[in-house]
N, C-alpha and C positions, 0 to 999 in steps of 0.2 A: 254333628257337623263341626262343632268347635274342637272335638277330639281329633278329627282328621286333620284339621289345620295345625293343631299342636304337633301331631306326629310328623306332618310335612316339614315344619320348621326344625324339628329335632333331627330328622334325616338330612335336611339341608345343612345343618351345623356339622353333622358327622362328615358329610362329603366335603364341606369346605375345610374342616380340620385336616382331613386326610390329604386334600390337595395342597394346603399350605405346608404341612409337614413334609411333603415330597418336593414341592416347588422351591422352598427356601434352600435346602441343602443342594439341590440340583443347580439352582441359580448361582450359589456361591462357588460350587465346583467349576461351573462353566466360566465364571468370572476369573478365577485363578488360572484356568487353562488358557483363557484369552490373554491374560497378562503375560503368561509364559511364552505364548506364541509371539506377542509383540516384542519381547526382548530378543528374539532371534534376529541376528543381523541379516539384512537383505543385500545380496551382492548385485551390483549393477551389471548390465551386459558388458560394459567395458572392463570392469574389474575381473570378470571371469576369464579375460584374455591377458593375463598379467605375466606371460612367459617372457623370457629374455630373448633379445634379438640374436641372430647368428651372423657369422661372417659371410654367409652366402647371400649374394644380392638376390638371386632367383627365389630362394626360400623366404626371404623377408617380403619380397613383392608378392609372392603367392599368398602369404599370410594376409597382406593388406587387401588383395583382391577377394579372398574368401570372406573377409570381414565387412569391408565397405565397398568393394569393387563392383557390386551388383548394381550400383546407381550410376547412371550415365554422366552425372555431373562430377564424379571423382575422376580426375585426369592423372594418367601415368605417363610422364614424359621421360623417355630414356635417352641417354647421351653418352658420349665418350669424352673424357677429360683431356683436352689439348692433344688430340691425335695419339694418345698413349694407350697402354693396355688397360688402363683403369676405366672400368665401366661404372656408370652412375645412373640414378633415376630420381626424378622429382615428382612427388605426389602432392596433389592439392585439390581443393574443392572449387570448381568454377563458380564464380559469383561471390565468393567470400574473400578473394585475394585481390591485390592490386597487380594486374598483369604487367604493367609497365615497370614496376619495381622488380618483379621476378625476372623479366627479360633482360633489363639493362644492368642489374646489379648482381644477378646470380648466373643465369644461363650463358650469356655472352662472355663474361669473364672466365667461366669454367671451360668453354669450348675454344676460346681464342688465345688464352694466356699460355702460349707454348714455351716462352723463354724460361719460365720457372722450371718446368719439367726437363727441358734440355740440359739445364745446368745441373740437374739432380736426376740422372736416369735410373739410379738404383734406390730410389726413395722408398721408405717403408710406409706401411699403412698409417701408423701414428704420425709420422712426419708429414705425410700428405694431408692428413686431417688438420694438423696445426698450420700448415702452409695455406690451405684453403681458407681457414677462418682468419688468419693473420694478414695475408697479402694478396688473396685472389678476389674473393667476393667482397663487395663493399656495402653490404646491407648492415643496418645498425644492430638489429637484435638477432643473436645466434646463441643457441644453447644445445647441449647434448642430452639425449634421451637413450636409455639402455633397455627399456622393456616395451612390449607391444601396446599395452593399454595406454601408457602415456603418449605414445606416438599417435595412436588413433584419435585420442582426445584432442591433441594439438592440431591435427589435420582438420577435424570436424569443427574446431574453434576458429578456423580461418588462417592458420599458418601453413607453410609449405614444409614438407619433409624431404631432406636430401639423403638418399641411400647411396653408399659407395661400396662396391664389391671388395670384400676382404676386411670390412670393418663391422664389428658387432655393436655399432653405435650409429644413431641417426642424428643428423644435424637439423634442428628445428629453426626455420627462418621466419622472422617476423614480417610477414607480408599481408597482414590484415588490411583490407581496403574495400569494404562493401559500401553500397549507397546508403546514405542516411539523410534524415530530414534536417533542414537548417535550424539553427537556434532562433526561436521566435518568442513573441510575447506570450506569457501564460494566459490561457483562455478563462479558466475558472477562478482566477485570483487577480483580477485587474485592479490597478491602483492609479490614482491621479498623479501622485508624486512618488518616484522611486525607480529602481532599475526596471528595464523592459525585457531582459533576457530570461529565458526559462529552460528547464531541462528538456532534452529530447530522448530518443530511444537508444542512443549509444552510451554505454556506461562510461567510456573514457572521456567523452565530451562532458558528461556530467561531473566527473571528478575534477576535470580541468576547470570548470566553472567555480568549484569550491576552492581549488588551489589558487586561482587568481585573487580570491578575496582573503585567504588565510595564508600568509607567508610565514608560517611558524614551523620550526623544525620538529615540534611535538605533534604536528598533524599526522595522525596514525590511521592507516587503512589496512584492514584484514580482509583478504579475499576468500570466498567460499564457492564451491560447486554444489549447488542445491538442485535436487531432482535426479532420480536414478537414471532416467533416460534423457531428459532435456539437458542436464549438466549446466544449468543456468548460472551465470556469474553473479554473485551477490557480494557487495562490499560493505563492511561494517566500518564506520568512520567515527572517530572521536579525537579529542585533544588529550594526549598523554600528559599526566601531571595536573590536569584540571578535572577530568571526569572521574567520578568515584569508581574505583577498581571493582568493587562488588557488583555495581551495575553492569560494567563491561563483562564480567564473568557470567552474569545471569543472561544477558543477551546472547553471548556466545553459546551458552548451554542450550538455549531454546532454538537457535538456528541449527546447531549440530544435531538436535533431536528430530528435525524435520525429515520424514521418510515418505516421499511421494514421488510419483513418476515424473511430473513436469511442473514447472513454475512459469506459466505464460505471462503473469503479471504480478506486481508487488502486492496486489490484493490477496493472493494466496498466502504469502508470508504474513501479512497482517492478521489473517484469520487463524493461522497456525501458531502464532506466538502470543496472542492476546490472552489476558487473564480470565475473562468471563465471556464465554461464547453466547450466553443468553441475554446479555445486556444490550439494550438498544443504543447505548452511547459508545462511540468509538474510543478505544483505549490506545490506539496508535494513530498519530497524526500523519496525514499524507499531504504533500504540497508539491507544486510545480515550480516554486520560487527558490532559487539558490540563496537569496538574501535571508529568507526565513530559516533555511537550514543552517546558515552561518550563525545567525543569532542564537539558535538552539544549541549549537556546538559550543558557543562561547558561554552559555549558561550551565554547561556540564552535562548536556544531553548527548544522545547517540543518534546518528543518522544511518539509514540503510538504503543503499542504491541497488537496483535490480536491472540487469541488462534487458533491453527491450521494453522498458517502462519509463515514460517521461515524468515520473513522480518519485519523490523520496519519502521514506518513512522516518518519523521522529519518535523516539521513546526516551523517557516516559512522557505522558501527556496528562494534562489536567483540563477541567472544564473551562477555566479562565483562559487557557491557550486557545480554545476554540472560539472565543469571543474577541480575540485580538487580531489586528491586521498589521502587516509590516509598516503600513502608512502611519500607524499610530506613533511611531518613533521618528518618522521623517518630518512630521509637522510639529509645531510648537505645542506645549503641553496643555494649554487651555482648550483650543479646538479639538485636540485629540481626546481629551478627557470627556468633553461634551458628546462627541460622537460615540465614544465607548458607552457612556451612560444611556444614550439613545438605543444602542444595540441591546443592552440588557432589558430596556423597556419593551423593545419589539419581541424579545424572547418571551416575556410574560404575556404580551398580547397574542402571539401565535399559539401559546399553550392554553391560555385561559379564556379568551374572548368567546369562542363558540359555546364552550361549556357553561360559562356564566350566563349567556343569553338563554340557553336551554333551561337552566335552573330558574332563572327569573320568570320566564314565560310559563313554565310548567308548575312550579311550586311556590316560589317566593314573590308573589305579585306585589305584596305590600312594600317591598324595597324599591319599586320603580316609582319615580315621581309621577304625579297625577297626569300632567299634560303629556309627558312622554308615554305613559300607559295608554292614554286615549289615542295617541298617534299610532302606537304599535297595534292596538286593537283594530283601528280603522284599516291599517295596512294588511292585517291578517284576516280581514273579513272575506269569507269565501274560500279560504285555504282549507282543503279537506284533510290535511295531514297534521299530526302533532309536530311540535317544534323539533324533536329529535329526528323525525323522518325527513322533514325539509332540510335540516342541517346536513344529514347524511347524503341526501340527494345532491346538494350543492358542493359539499366537500369532495365526494367521490368524483363528480363531474369535473371539478377543478383539478384533481390529481390526474385524471385521464387526459385532460387538455395539456397539463404540464408535461406528462410523459410523451404525448404525441408531438408537442413542440420540440422536445429534445431529439426524437428519432427522425423527424422530417428534415429534408435539406434546409440549410440555414436561411436562404432567401425567403422561403415560405413558412418556415417553422415559427418565427416570431409573429407573422401575420395570422397564422392559425390560432396561436395562443391568445392574442389580443382580441381579434375579431370574433373568434369562437366564443370567448368568455362573454363579450358584450352581447352577442346575438342570443346565446343560450340564456343568459341572465334576463335579458329583456323579454324574451319569449316566455320564460318560466313565470315571470311576474304577470304578464298579460294573460296567461292561461290560468292564473290563480293557483299555480302549483306551489309556489313559495311566495313569501312576503317581501316587500322592498327592503325592510330592515335586515332580513336574512341575507340578501345580496350584499348589502353594505358590510355586514359582519364578515362574510366570507371573503370579500374583496380586501378588507383591511387585514384579515388574517394572512391571506396570500402574500400581500405586499410585505408584511412583517417577516415572513419566512425568507424573503429574498435579501434581507439585511444581514444575514449571517455571513461572516467572512469564510467559514468552512462549510462546504456543502454537506459533509457527513453529519455535522451537528444539526443542520436544518432538517435532515431526514429523521433524526431521533425525535426532534420536537414534533414533527408532523405525525409520526407514529403514535406518540403519547397523547396527542390531541384527541385522537379517536377514543382512547381509553378514558380520558377526562369527560368527553361527551357522553359516553355510556354511563359513567358514574353519576353525572349530573342528571341524566334522564331517569335514573332509578332512585337516587337519594337527594337530589337537589344540591344545595350549597354544601350540605354535610358530605355528600359523595365527592364533591370537588376537593374539599379539605382532606378527606380520608385518602383520596388518590394522590394528592400532593404530598401527604405525609409518607405514603409508601414510596413515592419517587425519591424523596429526600433520604429515607432510610437506605434505599438501594444505593444512592450516590455516596452517602457517608461510608458505606461498607465497601464500595467499589475501589479497586486499586489498579494502578498501571505500573507494573514492574516495581512493586513495593511502595509506590508513592500514592497517597490519598488523592482520589480523583477531585475532591473539592478543595484541595490545597490551592492557594493559601487562605481560603475562607475559614477552614477549621483549625488552622495553625495559630499559635500564640506568638507570632514573631512580627512586630510592627515593621521591620525592614522589608518583608515581602509584601506588605500591604501598599507600598508605594507604587506598585505596578499592578494594581488589581482593578477596581472600577475606575478610580481616578489615577491617571498616569502623572506622577510628579515630575518636576523638571529633571533633566538628565544629570545636572550637577548634584542632585540629592540621591541619585540611584548609584551609590558607590559600591554596593555589595551585590553579589550574585544570589539568586534565590536559595534559601536554606533547604528547601524541599528536595533538591537534587543531590544534596550533600557533596558539593564540589570540594576538591582538595585545595583549591585556591579560591577563597571566598571573596577577596577584594579585587575589584576591576577598575577602580579609579584611585 
């Protein structure tokens, strides 16, 4: 019998060796083949139509109709310029333009301005083009386009295209004017003291909010079209002469490497440019507040604005940034410092409290004071589950209630979250499913997670709390310490665009510690953070 077992394992080793010897070279070859395939440039549908325009109006319009004319919202308005022999056509997308501007400043002047052509009956095509742009149409933005792809992209972006017979060029008219949401107070980053305006879904409104606050000629904005099919407008913003040029080049490189069909939200860009996909901690900060973006720009960071998204992205980011609020700098330094210390305390409570409770109840009873141990034992009398099970029941229930409160309409969402938590907690205690002390622990943990200024940082702590609870259930306090060490090792190794995620905790620069846990008076904060390596260090 033992010989058969030995022969079985020998045959198994032979088969495993043969499989590994085949799988490793095959996997390496497929990996290289995949990399080669990734390097191939992908042409967008618009890039495939990059042929030059012709002087024939009918040929140009036929090209436009074959490409985008199948949609009923693409309008072709044909006209004759001032009762002359010159035929023209205006192409636009209904709903993306301001019709009043198009009618009053483009179509009416073209059709009624007869004196200009009467004085020049033998005008050439180039002269007519110059005359139209200089003295006929009164629209502010006019530019020339010579190929089909650029023309199609401009029309789909909300501009109008003016085709004139006999011209191998199209005039792009700035007529963007779709409906947009008004500038409102940010929902997820409310403050007691500070500005009340927030970003909306129109990128030009968002850039204007930043321009109002930064009247600096070095304010630099680089525009990108990201997404093969969506062609979403993305703006990279920084202060020239202040932001480190290596950081600017790195962010540019990561944006230019994005190869995807669509960018419906800035969250796509955040996931495609971050350093570590497997980390629970956000390596790109998102915010609805223009004042937070301005503060980041003044420290040498970079902001990314995405059209259709009421949030900006800030890079690089550190853990200390996630624990700060713009209100910390609007209040005096003493109350701001105390509130910031409280935030760090709530972070430890949200991460450690349930796991410490599980460890003390399951393994380390001797660390509980006698009177408290008696009280806890009396509360747990009749509870059929171990501490880890009752903790998981309450924590999962709380997360479900939190998610339900977010998805329900606002008038009833808050009621469901509060009343549901009270009713379920009281019913669970009366049914002896969980102990009263467990309800207190979960409630205090939930309240602590609400104290985070950044929602994304709170999610990371909520995720890691379950890992801490599992470690505490298996190894007790040793498991908590081991799990915390692993988290700290990960944070020390984690980087955001070359900046240590735990900076300035891990840096040896006392100047950066003035705005860490305790926020020193503004008069003492004369230098910008060294971690961003700004070109201009001094700000006071």
